[in-house]
N, CA and C of each residue as an Amber inpcrd file, in Angstrom:
protein
   702
  14.8350000   4.3390000 -40.7860000  14.8180000   3.0170000 -40.0780000
  13.3430000   2.5540000 -39.9110000  13.0590000   1.2400000 -40.0430000
  11.8220000   0.7300000 -39.6480000  11.6300000   0.3230000 -38.4340000
  10.6360000   0.6260000 -37.6390000  10.4270000   0.1450000 -36.2060000
  10.3710000  -1.3380000 -36.2000000  10.6770000  -1.7690000 -34.9080000
  10.5540000  -3.3190000 -34.6810000   9.2290000  -3.7490000 -34.8660000
   8.1980000  -3.0410000 -34.5720000   6.8360000  -3.5190000 -34.7710000
   6.3480000  -3.5320000 -36.2630000   7.1770000  -2.9870000 -37.0880000
   6.8040000  -3.0150000 -38.5850000   7.5840000  -4.2360000 -39.2670000
   8.4550000  -4.8910000 -38.5140000   9.3030000  -5.7950000 -39.2720000
   8.4250000  -7.1320000 -39.2620000   8.2690000  -7.6250000 -40.5430000
   7.7940000  -8.9310000 -40.9640000   8.0530000  -9.2770000 -42.3080000
   7.5640000 -10.4430000 -42.6280000   7.8370000 -10.9090000 -43.8890000
   7.3140000 -10.2180000 -45.1780000   6.3280000  -9.2600000 -44.8540000
   5.7800000  -8.3480000 -45.6510000   6.9160000  -7.4580000 -46.2760000
   8.0350000  -7.3090000 -45.7420000   9.0470000  -6.4460000 -46.0790000
   9.4680000  -6.8920000 -47.5210000   9.3740000  -8.2540000 -47.8170000
   9.8620000  -8.9020000 -48.9990000   9.2490000  -8.2180000 -50.0560000
   7.7330000  -8.4300000 -49.9050000   6.8280000  -7.7150000 -51.0380000
   6.9840000  -6.3830000 -51.2390000   7.1600000  -5.6400000 -50.1480000
   7.4610000  -4.0090000 -50.2150000   8.7390000  -3.7390000 -50.9930000
   9.8620000  -4.5590000 -50.6990000  11.0710000  -4.4250000 -51.5760000
  10.8720000  -4.5900000 -52.9900000  10.1700000  -5.7600000 -53.3440000
   9.9150000  -6.0490000 -54.5900000   9.0840000  -4.9150000 -55.3200000
   7.9940000  -4.5420000 -54.8120000   7.1440000  -3.5560000 -55.3330000
   7.7240000  -2.2750000 -55.5860000   8.4440000  -1.7170000 -54.5740000
   8.9650000  -0.4810000 -54.5680000  10.4360000  -0.4160000 -55.1930000
  11.1650000  -1.2800000 -54.9930000  12.5970000  -1.1140000 -55.5310000
  12.7750000  -1.9880000 -56.6610000  12.4330000  -3.2670000 -56.6640000
  12.9800000  -4.1190000 -57.7720000  12.0680000  -4.0290000 -59.0470000
  10.8590000  -4.0340000 -58.9020000  10.1100000  -3.7430000 -60.2170000
  10.1010000  -2.5820000 -60.8870000  10.3140000  -1.3460000 -60.0990000
  10.6600000  -0.0120000 -60.9870000  12.0360000  -0.0150000 -61.2600000
  12.8900000  -0.9370000 -60.9320000  14.2350000  -1.0320000 -61.5210000
  15.1030000  -0.2550000 -60.6110000  14.8930000   0.1760000 -59.3580000
  15.7590000   0.8840000 -58.6420000  16.7550000  -0.0870000 -57.9420000
  16.3600000  -1.1800000 -57.8740000  17.2360000  -2.4760000 -57.2110000
  17.2590000  -3.6170000 -58.0250000  18.4040000  -4.0330000 -58.6450000
  18.4920000  -5.3110000 -59.4590000  17.9120000  -6.5370000 -58.3210000
  17.3060000  -7.3860000 -59.0740000  16.9790000  -8.7960000 -58.3470000
  18.0500000  -9.3540000 -57.6580000  19.1690000  -9.2970000 -58.2790000
  20.2330000 -10.0260000 -57.4980000  20.6030000  -9.3120000 -56.0960000
  20.2490000  -8.0140000 -55.7890000  20.6080000  -7.3670000 -54.6430000
  19.4320000  -7.2960000 -53.7130000  18.3170000  -8.1310000 -54.0990000
  17.0750000  -8.2050000 -53.3210000  17.4340000  -8.6680000 -51.7040000
  18.1650000  -9.7650000 -51.8330000  18.5840000 -10.3490000 -50.3470000
  19.3120000  -9.4650000 -49.5050000  20.3360000  -8.8500000 -49.9790000
  21.2310000  -7.8280000 -49.3850000  20.3860000  -6.7630000 -48.7480000
  19.4450000  -6.2260000 -49.4540000  18.6610000  -5.1990000 -48.9930000
  17.8520000  -5.5900000 -47.8890000  17.1790000  -6.8330000 -47.9140000
  16.2120000  -7.2180000 -47.0400000  16.7930000  -7.3350000 -45.7990000
  18.1050000  -8.1070000 -45.7790000  18.9960000  -8.3010000 -44.5240000
  19.4130000  -6.8940000 -44.0090000  19.8080000  -5.8770000 -44.7140000
  20.2230000  -4.7380000 -44.3090000  19.1660000  -3.8620000 -43.5300000
  17.9280000  -3.9170000 -44.1690000  16.7660000  -3.2830000 -43.5990000
  16.3290000  -3.8060000 -42.0850000  16.3760000  -5.1130000 -42.0840000
  16.0650000  -5.8540000 -40.7890000  17.1690000  -5.5800000 -39.8390000
  18.3390000  -5.8660000 -40.0100000  19.3490000  -5.8590000 -38.9730000
  19.8520000  -4.3300000 -38.7930000  19.2110000  -3.3200000 -39.4270000
  19.4100000  -1.9890000 -39.3230000  18.4450000  -1.2990000 -38.2860000
  17.3430000  -2.1240000 -37.9680000  16.2310000  -1.7190000 -37.0630000
  16.5060000  -1.8370000 -35.5350000  17.5110000  -2.4790000 -35.0240000
  17.9460000  -2.4310000 -33.6050000  19.4070000  -2.4520000 -33.4840000
  19.7920000  -2.0020000 -32.2130000  21.2680000  -2.0950000 -31.9650000
  21.7670000  -3.3290000 -31.9890000  21.0330000  -4.5510000 -31.5300000
  21.4070000  -6.0410000 -31.5430000  20.6490000  -6.5710000 -32.7430000
  21.3060000  -7.0660000 -33.8140000  20.5500000  -7.4750000 -34.9410000
  19.8380000  -8.6990000 -34.5720000  20.1070000  -9.5720000 -33.6650000
  19.1970000 -10.7060000 -33.2670000  17.8940000 -10.1540000 -32.5250000
  17.8090000  -8.7860000 -31.8050000  16.5680000  -8.3830000 -31.3830000
  15.7060000  -8.1330000 -32.5660000  16.2810000  -7.5060000 -33.5320000
  15.5500000  -7.1910000 -34.8400000  15.0460000  -8.3390000 -35.4680000
  15.8720000  -9.4660000 -35.5280000  15.2860000 -10.7260000 -36.2380000
  14.3140000 -11.4210000 -35.2590000  14.2810000 -11.3400000 -33.8680000
  13.3510000 -11.8850000 -33.0510000  12.0730000 -11.1730000 -33.2430000
  12.0830000  -9.8850000 -33.4850000  10.8380000  -9.2430000 -33.7880000
  10.2040000  -9.4600000 -35.1410000  11.0440000  -9.6740000 -36.1070000
  10.7210000  -9.9820000 -37.4170000   9.9210000 -11.4320000 -37.3750000
  10.5260000 -12.4410000 -36.6320000   9.9790000 -13.7300000 -36.6890000
   8.5350000 -13.6040000 -35.8520000   8.6550000 -12.8570000 -34.6240000
   7.3110000 -12.7760000 -33.8920000   6.2150000 -12.1170000 -34.6860000
   6.6480000 -11.0820000 -35.3340000   5.5540000 -10.3450000 -36.1060000
   5.0570000 -11.1380000 -37.3500000   5.8980000 -11.7690000 -37.9790000
   5.5830000 -12.7570000 -39.1960000   4.6690000 -13.8700000 -38.7110000
   5.0260000 -14.5050000 -37.5370000   4.2430000 -15.7270000 -37.0370000
   3.0750000 -15.2670000 -36.6410000   2.8440000 -14.0820000 -35.9840000
   1.5720000 -13.6900000 -35.5340000   0.5690000 -13.3280000 -36.8320000
   1.1750000 -12.6650000 -37.8680000   0.3080000 -12.3140000 -39.0570000
  -0.0460000 -13.7410000 -39.6750000   0.9450000 -14.7020000 -39.8890000
   0.5300000 -16.0300000 -40.3320000  -0.5100000 -16.8250000 -39.8190000
  -0.6030000 -16.4600000 -38.5200000  -1.6740000 -17.1670000 -37.5610000
  -2.9400000 -16.3230000 -37.4560000  -2.9230000 -15.1470000 -37.9290000
  -3.7910000 -14.2000000 -37.6470000  -4.5730000 -13.7750000 -39.0240000
  -4.8850000 -12.3160000 -39.2120000  -5.4070000 -12.0090000 -40.4740000
  -4.1830000 -10.9570000 -41.1370000  -3.3960000 -11.5560000 -42.0170000
  -2.4920000 -10.6910000 -42.6590000  -2.9360000  -9.6440000 -43.4740000
  -2.1650000  -8.6700000 -43.7870000  -2.3540000  -7.6310000 -44.7660000
  -2.6910000  -8.3970000 -46.1450000  -3.9850000  -8.1780000 -46.7230000
  -4.3050000  -8.9540000 -47.9880000  -3.3580000  -8.6780000 -49.1330000
  -2.6380000  -7.5700000 -49.0840000  -1.9150000  -7.2290000 -50.1650000
  -0.1910000  -7.5610000 -49.9790000  -0.0670000  -8.2540000 -48.7190000
   1.3180000  -8.6470000 -48.2420000   1.6530000 -10.0120000 -48.7580000
   2.9690000 -10.1340000 -48.4650000   3.5060000 -11.4960000 -48.7220000
   3.0840000 -12.5950000 -47.7590000   2.7980000 -12.3230000 -46.4660000
   2.0710000 -12.9520000 -45.4090000   0.7640000 -13.5240000 -45.8720000
   0.1280000 -12.9200000 -46.6200000  -1.3790000 -13.3930000 -47.0630000
  -1.1410000 -14.4640000 -48.0960000   0.0080000 -14.5020000 -48.8870000
   0.1430000 -15.5210000 -49.7510000   0.6120000 -16.7750000 -49.0870000
   1.5140000 -16.6220000 -48.0330000   2.0550000 -17.8140000 -47.3530000
   1.0730000 -18.3460000 -46.5440000   0.1670000 -17.7840000 -45.8690000
  -0.8580000 -18.1910000 -44.8180000  -1.6270000 -19.4840000 -45.4570000
  -2.2480000 -19.3710000 -46.3510000  -2.8540000 -20.6180000 -46.7680000
  -2.1180000 -21.7110000 -47.4000000  -0.8010000 -21.4560000 -47.8700000
   0.0240000 -22.2620000 -48.2420000   0.4730000 -23.1260000 -46.8780000
   0.7990000 -22.4460000 -45.7760000   1.2340000 -23.1010000 -44.6970000
   0.1330000 -23.8150000 -43.9410000  -0.9830000 -23.3230000 -44.0500000
  -2.1150000 -24.1050000 -43.4260000  -2.4160000 -25.4450000 -44.2130000
  -2.3710000 -25.4100000 -45.5670000  -2.6130000 -26.6440000 -46.3020000
  -1.3180000 -27.6360000 -45.8960000  -0.1170000 -27.1820000 -45.8150000
   0.9390000 -27.9320000 -45.5340000   0.7460000 -28.6570000 -44.1220000
   0.2970000 -27.8770000 -43.1320000   0.0500000 -28.3260000 -41.7540000
  -1.1300000 -29.5470000 -41.8680000  -1.9780000 -29.1250000 -42.6730000
  -3.2120000 -30.1700000 -42.5850000  -2.5140000 -31.4830000 -43.2310000
  -1.6580000 -31.4710000 -44.1050000  -1.2010000 -32.6650000 -44.7840000
   0.0250000 -33.3880000 -43.9030000   0.3830000 -32.6880000 -42.9690000
   1.6350000 -33.4530000 -42.2250000   1.0720000 -34.3360000 -41.0850000
   1.5860000 -35.5350000 -41.3240000   1.3690000 -36.5760000 -40.3570000
   2.4580000 -36.9870000 -39.4950000   2.6100000 -36.9770000 -38.2590000
   3.7940000 -37.5510000 -37.3310000   4.7690000 -36.7530000 -37.3440000
   6.1270000 -37.0410000 -37.3450000   7.2640000 -36.2490000 -37.2740000
   7.3480000 -35.6440000 -38.7230000   8.1070000 -34.4450000 -38.5730000
   8.1870000 -33.8180000 -40.0740000   9.5370000 -33.4320000 -40.4100000
   9.8660000 -33.4100000 -41.5070000  11.3010000 -32.8130000 -42.0210000
  11.1170000 -31.8490000 -43.1060000  11.4770000 -30.6070000 -42.9390000
  11.1650000 -29.7190000 -44.0280000  12.6390000 -29.3840000 -44.8230000
  12.5100000 -29.6660000 -46.0760000  13.5900000 -29.3560000 -46.9140000
  13.4430000 -27.9500000 -47.5390000  14.6870000 -27.1260000 -47.4070000
  14.7220000 -25.7380000 -47.8580000  13.6720000 -24.9890000 -47.1200000
  13.9600000 -24.9960000 -45.9250000  13.0050000 -24.1890000 -44.8180000
  13.2470000 -22.7070000 -44.8570000  14.1960000 -22.1580000 -45.6030000
  14.4380000 -20.7020000 -45.5270000  14.3940000 -20.3250000 -44.0310000
  13.5930000 -19.4040000 -43.7810000  13.5430000 -18.7700000 -42.3780000
  12.7200000 -19.7800000 -41.3730000  12.0880000 -20.7360000 -41.9010000
  11.5690000 -21.8370000 -40.9860000  10.2450000 -21.3850000 -40.4020000
   9.4760000 -20.4910000 -41.0120000   8.0890000 -20.2090000 -40.5130000
   7.2750000 -21.4380000 -40.4950000   7.3910000 -22.2080000 -41.4930000
   6.3660000 -23.5060000 -41.5800000   6.9400000 -24.4880000 -40.4400000
   8.2590000 -24.6660000 -40.5170000   8.8910000 -25.6420000 -39.4830000
   8.2400000 -25.1290000 -38.0530000   8.4120000 -23.9440000 -37.8800000
   8.0070000 -23.4630000 -36.3230000   6.4770000 -23.6910000 -36.2280000
   5.6830000 -23.5010000 -37.1840000   4.3020000 -23.7100000 -37.1900000
   4.0320000 -25.2380000 -36.6830000   4.8240000 -26.0710000 -37.4570000
   4.5600000 -27.4750000 -37.1320000   5.0670000 -27.9040000 -35.8370000
   6.2240000 -27.3560000 -35.3530000   6.7180000 -27.6840000 -34.1800000
   5.7840000 -27.2080000 -32.9700000   5.2250000 -25.9320000 -33.1370000
   4.3100000 -25.4910000 -32.3200000   3.0270000 -26.4070000 -32.1250000
   2.7820000 -26.9450000 -33.0560000   1.4250000 -27.8660000 -33.2020000
   1.7080000 -29.1680000 -32.5340000   2.9890000 -29.4790000 -32.1470000
   3.3640000 -30.6760000 -31.3320000   4.1750000 -31.7930000 -32.3520000
   4.3370000 -31.4790000 -33.5030000   5.1530000 -32.3980000 -34.3690000
   6.7470000 -32.2790000 -33.9640000   7.3700000 -33.5390000 -34.0560000
   8.8780000 -33.3790000 -33.9680000   9.4800000 -33.0000000 -35.1190000
  10.2740000 -31.9060000 -35.2980000  10.4430000 -31.2570000 -36.6120000
  12.0460000 -31.0830000 -36.8170000  12.4120000 -31.4710000 -38.0030000
  13.7560000 -31.1820000 -38.5010000  13.7360000 -30.1790000 -39.6110000
  14.4030000 -29.0500000 -39.7160000  14.3700000 -28.0300000 -40.5740000
  15.6890000 -27.8560000 -41.2660000  15.7200000 -28.0860000 -42.5830000
  16.9940000 -28.1560000 -43.3020000  17.1020000 -26.9430000 -44.3850000
  18.2730000 -26.5360000 -44.6470000  18.3910000 -25.4610000 -45.6390000
  19.8530000 -25.4190000 -46.1700000  20.0120000 -25.1020000 -47.4750000
  21.4200000 -25.1570000 -47.9050000  22.2340000 -23.8760000 -47.3030000
  21.5740000 -22.8160000 -46.9670000  22.1590000 -21.6810000 -46.4780000
  22.5680000 -21.4170000 -44.9990000  23.6370000 -21.6950000 -44.7580000
  24.0930000 -21.9140000 -43.3350000  23.6730000 -20.6370000 -42.3380000
  23.8070000 -19.5260000 -43.0800000  23.3540000 -18.3930000 -42.2030000
  21.9080000 -18.4880000 -41.6820000  21.0570000 -18.8420000 -42.6880000
  19.7730000 -18.8460000 -42.4770000  19.3970000 -19.9310000 -41.3580000
  19.9620000 -21.0690000 -41.5110000  19.8570000 -22.0850000 -40.5980000
  20.2340000 -21.7500000 -39.2420000  21.4840000 -21.1240000 -39.2090000
  21.8910000 -20.5340000 -37.9140000  21.0520000 -19.6410000 -37.2870000
  20.3360000 -18.7960000 -38.0440000  19.4500000 -17.8000000 -37.5320000
  18.1240000 -18.4330000 -36.9680000  17.6460000 -19.3900000 -37.7390000
  16.5400000 -20.3150000 -37.1460000  16.8500000 -20.9460000 -35.6660000
  18.1020000 -21.4350000 -35.7430000  18.4940000 -22.2490000 -34.6860000
  18.5880000 -21.2470000 -33.2840000  19.0010000 -19.9490000 -33.6680000
  19.1040000 -19.2120000 -32.4520000  17.7100000 -18.5150000 -32.0340000
  16.7720000 -18.3330000 -33.1180000  15.3750000 -17.7840000 -32.7580000
  14.5600000 -18.8620000 -32.1310000  14.5280000 -20.0600000 -32.6340000
  13.4110000 -21.1420000 -32.1270000  13.3860000 -21.2240000 -30.6140000
  14.5710000 -21.3200000 -29.8870000  14.5080000 -21.3530000 -28.3680000
  13.9490000 -19.9930000 -27.9470000  14.3270000 -18.8670000 -28.5630000
  13.7030000 -17.7000000 -27.8490000  12.2480000 -17.6760000 -28.2170000
  11.6130000 -18.3520000 -29.1150000  10.2710000 -18.2880000 -29.4480000
   9.5390000 -19.2490000 -28.6420000  10.3290000 -20.1180000 -27.8760000
   9.7220000 -21.2530000 -27.2140000   9.2690000 -22.3900000 -27.9950000
   9.9450000 -22.5350000 -29.3190000   9.4740000 -23.5160000 -30.0400000
  10.7790000 -24.1680000 -30.6140000  11.3860000 -25.4650000 -29.6490000
  12.4390000 -25.9580000 -30.0730000  12.2720000 -26.8630000 -31.2770000
  13.2190000 -27.0620000 -32.1380000  13.2060000 -27.9170000 -33.2780000
  14.7450000 -28.3110000 -33.5800000  15.0310000 -29.3800000 -34.4140000
  16.3670000 -29.6020000 -34.8760000  16.4720000 -28.9380000 -36.3010000
  17.8230000 -28.2800000 -36.4410000  18.1840000 -27.7600000 -37.6590000
  19.3420000 -28.3650000 -38.2090000  19.4260000 -28.5050000 -39.5020000
  20.6330000 -29.0810000 -40.2980000  20.9950000 -28.3270000 -41.4530000
  22.1560000 -28.1070000 -41.7640000  22.5890000 -27.4380000 -42.8860000
  22.5700000 -28.3330000 -44.0030000  21.9910000 -28.4510000 -44.9990000
  21.9420000 -29.5230000 -46.1020000  21.5000000 -29.0990000 -47.3850000
  22.0700000 -29.8280000 -48.1920000  21.5270000 -29.6940000 -49.6900000
  20.3130000 -30.6340000 -49.9830000  19.2910000 -30.1180000 -50.2080000
  18.0830000 -30.8050000 -50.3460000  18.1520000 -32.1100000 -51.2280000
  19.1950000 -32.0590000 -52.1450000  19.3460000 -33.1150000 -52.9420000
  20.0410000 -34.3030000 -52.3620000  20.7140000 -33.9730000 -51.2140000
  21.6400000 -35.1030000 -50.5610000  21.6100000 -34.6830000 -49.0840000
  20.7020000 -35.2750000 -48.3240000  20.5260000 -34.6720000 -46.8970000
  21.2190000 -35.5200000 -45.9360000  22.2350000 -35.2700000 -45.1430000
  23.0250000 -36.2120000 -44.3100000  22.0740000 -36.7000000 -43.1500000
  21.1320000 -37.2790000 -43.5050000  20.2110000 -38.0090000 -42.3700000
  19.8170000 -39.1690000 -42.9190000  19.4410000 -40.3880000 -42.0390000
  19.2450000 -41.6780000 -42.3540000  17.8630000 -41.6900000 -43.0920000
  17.7370000 -42.6900000 -43.9460000  16.5490000 -43.1080000 -44.4910000
  15.3670000 -43.2000000 -43.6460000  14.1650000 -42.8500000 -43.9750000
  13.1600000 -43.0350000 -43.0780000  13.1670000 -42.0460000 -41.8140000
  13.8210000 -40.9740000 -42.0150000  14.0120000 -39.8610000 -40.9480000
  12.9380000 -39.3660000 -40.3530000  11.6980000 -39.1170000 -40.9480000
  10.6350000 -38.6260000 -40.6200000   9.3550000 -39.2490000 -41.2670000
   8.1710000 -39.0800000 -40.6720000   6.9780000 -39.5400000 -41.3720000
   6.5590000 -38.7200000 -42.3890000   6.5560000 -37.4320000 -42.2670000
   6.2990000 -36.5670000 -43.3880000   7.5910000 -35.6870000 -43.7820000
   7.8150000 -35.7040000 -45.0390000   8.8910000 -34.8200000 -45.6320000
   8.2830000 -33.9080000 -46.6160000   8.5750000 -32.5160000 -46.3660000
   8.0310000 -31.3930000 -47.1280000   8.9770000 -30.5810000 -47.8280000
   8.6030000 -30.4130000 -49.0450000   9.3520000 -29.4310000 -49.8920000
   8.3580000 -28.5100000 -50.4170000   8.1650000 -27.4630000 -49.6180000
   7.1010000 -26.3330000 -49.8330000   7.8060000 -25.2350000 -50.4030000
   7.4670000 -24.8830000 -51.8000000   7.9920000 -23.8290000 -52.5480000
   9.5580000 -23.8360000 -52.4980000  10.0500000 -25.0690000 -52.9190000
  11.3800000 -25.1740000 -53.0340000  11.8510000 -25.5120000 -54.5130000
  11.2620000 -26.5730000 -55.0790000  11.8460000 -27.0510000 -56.2970000
  11.7070000 -26.0910000 -57.5740000  10.8000000 -25.0130000 -57.2700000
  10.6000000 -24.0740000 -58.5040000  11.8870000 -23.2230000 -58.4480000
  12.7420000 -23.2500000 -57.4060000  14.0750000 -22.4520000 -57.4590000
  15.0510000 -23.2860000 -58.0920000  14.9430000 -24.5430000 -58.5290000
  15.9280000 -25.4390000 -59.1980000  15.6240000 -25.6710000 -60.6990000
  16.6520000 -26.0710000 -61.3610000  16.4410000 -26.4990000 -62.7270000
  15.6510000 -27.8930000 -62.5430000  14.8280000 -28.1750000 -63.4650000
  13.8740000 -29.4490000 -63.3780000  14.6340000 -30.6680000 -62.9250000
  15.7090000 -31.0580000 -63.4780000  16.3630000 -32.4020000 -63.0960000
  16.7320000 -32.2690000 -61.6550000  17.2530000 -31.0940000 -61.2090000
  17.6140000 -31.0140000 -59.6800000  16.2970000 -31.1960000 -59.0000000
  15.2850000 -30.7480000 -59.3090000  13.9630000 -30.6370000 -58.6100000
  13.6130000 -32.2680000 -58.4780000  13.7600000 -32.9240000 -59.4380000
  13.3930000 -34.4530000 -59.4290000  14.4360000 -35.0140000 -58.3990000
  15.5270000 -34.5470000 -58.3780000  16.5870000 -35.2380000 -57.3590000
  15.9970000 -34.8160000 -55.8470000  15.5010000 -33.7840000 -55.6980000
  14.9410000 -33.3450000 -54.5260000  13.7860000 -34.2310000 -53.9870000
  12.8700000 -34.5220000 -55.0010000  11.7560000 -35.4170000 -54.7000000
  12.3970000 -36.9050000 -54.4550000  13.2110000 -37.4410000 -55.2580000
  13.8210000 -38.7150000 -54.7570000  14.3380000 -38.7280000 -53.4660000
  15.1920000 -37.7120000 -53.0700000  15.7270000 -37.5890000 -51.8840000
  14.5700000 -37.5110000 -50.6960000  13.5250000 -36.7610000 -50.9470000
  12.3620000 -36.8100000 -50.0180000  11.7890000 -38.1700000 -49.7910000
  11.7360000 -38.7180000 -50.9620000  11.0800000 -40.1990000 -50.7830000
  11.9840000 -40.9720000 -50.0010000  13.1930000 -40.9150000 -50.0870000
  14.1270000 -41.7650000 -49.1860000  13.9260000 -41.4950000 -47.8030000
  13.8580000 -40.2940000 -47.5200000  13.8480000 -39.7730000 -46.0780000
  12.4350000 -40.0220000 -45.4450000  11.2820000 -40.1640000 -46.2920000
   9.9510000 -40.1600000 -45.6670000   9.5660000 -41.6300000 -45.4990000
   9.1220000 -41.8660000 -44.1870000   8.2980000 -43.1450000 -43.8100000
   6.9800000 -43.3090000 -44.3320000   6.1130000 -42.0820000 -44.4630000
   4.9480000 -42.0620000 -44.8330000   4.4090000 -41.2270000 -45.8680000
   4.9200000 -40.0970000 -46.0230000   4.3250000 -39.1310000 -46.9180000
   5.4180000 -38.1910000 -47.4910000   5.2420000 -37.7750000 -48.6870000
   6.0250000 -36.5140000 -49.1100000   5.1400000 -35.5180000 -49.5970000
   5.3260000 -34.1750000 -49.2100000   4.5970000 -33.2280000 -49.6710000
   5.3440000 -32.1500000 -50.3440000   4.9530000 -31.8620000 -51.6880000
   5.6330000 -30.9310000 -52.4700000   4.5100000 -29.9960000 -52.7830000
   4.9230000 -28.5570000 -52.6940000   3.9630000 -27.3810000 -53.1180000
   4.9070000 -26.4990000 -53.8890000   4.3300000 -26.1370000 -54.8420000
   4.8410000 -25.1820000 -55.9750000   3.9070000 -24.1940000 -56.3970000
   4.4370000 -22.9980000 -56.7340000   3.3920000 -21.8080000 -57.4880000
   3.1660000 -22.5150000 -58.9530000   2.0970000 -22.0410000 -59.2960000
   1.6210000 -22.2500000 -60.7520000   2.0640000 -20.9930000 -61.6810000
   3.0820000 -21.2160000 -62.4830000   3.3570000 -19.9360000 -63.1210000
   3.5820000 -20.2550000 -64.6680000   3.4460000 -19.1900000 -65.4910000
   3.7170000 -19.4570000 -66.9570000   5.0120000 -18.9050000 -67.2400000
   5.7290000 -18.0570000 -66.4030000   7.0820000 -17.6450000 -66.4900000
   7.6830000 -17.7700000 -65.2010000   9.0170000 -18.0570000 -64.9450000
   9.5100000 -18.2050000 -63.6450000   9.5850000 -16.7020000 -63.0230000
   9.3450000 -16.5050000 -61.7080000   9.5220000 -15.1470000 -60.9820000
  10.8310000 -14.9320000 -60.8000000  11.5470000 -14.0910000 -61.3190000
  12.9410000 -13.5920000 -61.1890000  13.2260000 -13.1530000 -59.8870000
  12.5010000 -12.2530000 -59.3730000  12.7440000 -11.7410000 -57.9860000
  12.8090000 -12.8080000 -57.0330000  12.0540000 -13.8460000 -56.8820000
  11.9620000 -14.5800000 -56.0280000  13.0340000 -15.9890000 -56.3010000
  13.7900000 -15.7950000 -57.3540000  14.5970000 -16.7970000 -57.9240000
  14.0550000 -18.0920000 -58.4000000  12.9720000 -18.0360000 -58.9960000
  12.5050000 -19.2300000 -59.6610000  13.1610000 -19.4960000 -60.9850000
  13.2250000 -20.8110000 -61.1830000  13.8590000 -21.3370000 -62.4380000
  13.0390000 -22.3060000 -63.3910000  12.0990000 -22.9520000 -62.5940000
  11.2120000 -23.7240000 -63.1790000   9.8680000 -23.4230000 -63.0670000
   8.8680000 -23.6090000 -64.1470000   7.4270000 -23.5180000 -63.9660000
   6.7090000 -24.7070000 -63.8380000   5.4770000 -24.7170000 -63.1150000
   4.7570000 -26.0560000 -62.8900000   3.3890000 -25.6830000 -63.0970000
   2.5310000 -26.8200000 -63.7150000   1.1230000 -26.7290000 -64.0120000
   0.7930000 -28.2050000 -63.5670000  -0.5510000 -28.4320000 -63.6690000
  -1.2150000 -29.5950000 -63.3090000  -0.2800000 -30.7710000 -64.0910000
  -0.3060000 -30.7740000 -65.4240000   0.4970000 -31.5930000 -66.0690000
   1.7330000 -32.0490000 -65.6270000   2.6500000 -30.8530000 -65.3910000
   4.0560000 -31.2560000 -64.9780000   4.1900000 -31.9240000 -63.5450000
   3.0900000 -31.5900000 -62.7530000   3.0480000 -32.2690000 -61.5160000
   2.6330000 -33.5980000 -61.3510000   1.5710000 -34.0130000 -62.3350000
   1.2410000 -35.3020000 -62.5220000   2.4560000 -36.1370000 -63.1470000
   3.2410000 -35.6850000 -64.0640000   4.4130000 -36.3050000 -64.5510000
   5.3230000 -36.4890000 -63.5830000   5.4520000 -35.5480000 -62.6100000
   6.4810000 -35.8390000 -61.5870000   6.0280000 -36.8530000 -60.6650000
   4.8400000 -36.8720000 -60.3570000   4.2780000 -37.8180000 -59.5210000
   4.4370000 -39.3860000 -60.0980000   4.0240000 -39.3790000 -61.4260000
   4.0190000 -40.5950000 -62.0520000   5.3130000 -41.2520000 -62.1660000
   6.3880000 -40.3880000 -62.3960000   7.9320000 -40.8710000 -62.3810000
   8.2110000 -41.5680000 -61.3800000   7.7300000 -41.1710000 -60.1700000
   8.1620000 -41.8330000 -58.9310000   7.6870000 -43.3220000 -58.7590000
   6.7360000 -43.7130000 -59.3850000   6.2160000 -45.1030000 -59.3260000
   5.3570000 -45.2160000 -58.0480000   5.1140000 -44.1290000 -57.0910000
   4.4180000 -44.3330000 -55.9520000   3.0600000 -43.8180000 -56.1070000
   2.1890000 -44.1980000 -55.2700000   0.7160000 -43.5540000 -55.3930000
   0.8290000 -42.1730000 -54.9730000   0.0860000 -41.3820000 -55.7040000
   0.2500000 -39.8080000 -55.4980000  -1.3040000 -39.2770000 -55.8920000
  -1.1280000 -37.9850000 -55.4090000  -2.3040000 -37.1850000 -55.6690000
  -1.8500000 -35.7220000 -55.9110000  -2.4760000 -35.1420000 -57.0800000
  -2.1980000 -33.7030000 -57.4650000  -3.4930000 -32.8980000 -57.2100000
  -3.2550000 -31.5650000 -56.5620000  -4.4150000 -30.8880000 -56.2420000
  -3.8570000 -29.4460000 -56.2890000  -4.9860000 -28.3780000 -56.3550000
  -4.5830000 -27.0340000 -56.3750000  -5.1550000 -26.2160000 -55.2690000
  -4.2240000 -25.4760000 -54.5230000  -4.6770000 -24.7540000 -53.3520000
  -3.5420000 -23.6420000 -53.2380000  -3.8810000 -22.5110000 -53.8340000
  -2.8630000 -21.3140000 -53.7670000  -1.8280000 -21.9400000 -54.4380000
  -1.6990000 -22.4510000 -55.4560000  -0.6150000 -23.1760000 -56.1190000
  -0.9250000 -24.7200000 -56.3230000   0.1330000 -25.4100000 -56.6790000
  -0.1510000 -26.8780000 -56.9110000   0.6170000 -27.6160000 -55.8000000
   0.0310000 -28.9020000 -55.6770000   0.3660000 -29.8800000 -54.5870000
   0.4460000 -31.2290000 -55.0930000   1.6750000 -31.8930000 -54.7490000
   1.8910000 -33.3450000 -55.0710000   2.1230000 -33.8710000 -53.6530000
   1.2950000 -35.0080000 -53.4980000   1.4130000 -35.6030000 -52.2010000
   1.7230000 -37.1350000 -52.4610000   2.8230000 -37.6070000 -52.2820000
   3.1790000 -39.0010000 -52.4890000   3.0050000 -39.8680000 -51.2040000
   2.6290000 -41.0230000 -51.4670000   2.4710000 -42.0490000 -50.3710000
   3.4810000 -42.9790000 -50.4980000   4.6000000 -42.8370000 -49.4660000
   5.7210000 -43.7500000 -49.5110000   5.2280000 -45.2020000 -48.8080000
   4.3730000 -45.3200000 -47.9400000   3.8070000 -46.4610000 -47.4820000
   4.8970000 -47.3480000 -46.6520000   5.7160000 -46.6640000 -46.0780000
   6.5610000 -47.6220000 -45.2320000   6.3010000 -47.6090000 -43.8360000
């Protein structure tokens, strides 16, 4: 059993390095192993998840293990926070670490994800962390929220998990929902990372093409991966 003080998002990298890459665990069982390890660390699973959240957020705001998953997320979340203006809507929030960061910084935040269990977990943990936000179970291609719902709509490390055409649908939906800005972040890869469930690869050219197809003013940059920022101008 892992102690509560050891629970954080670096567990994902540890499972990948020690179980998936050597072939001990098939990639499709990654999530099951992750949940089992976390929930088995306390008599009350929510106590374990709360420790997981607190430890991860502390690492993302401090100095994470340079070899861990949090070290990869930290600069991405910092850049996303810099690009966020006004209220925020995050598509595909997963555990919601970025959404919690933005809410703690004073933004009005809505966090959405397709997985009801993950959204429910975030909804339970956010009040216990003292960081209230709105949560919605939603497919990022068709979000049940009105147009212009938020000033900034973020799809951070989301569309690489989808086929290319579905990723374009997510960007179109983000544009519908954003009053001022859409922020898309993706890893630059030559091959999709199977462990993390990636299906589509991106580079500067594909991001430029994605931006140009929207017909909106856009910028492409690189910072621990690729960034596409669209100006909806509404």
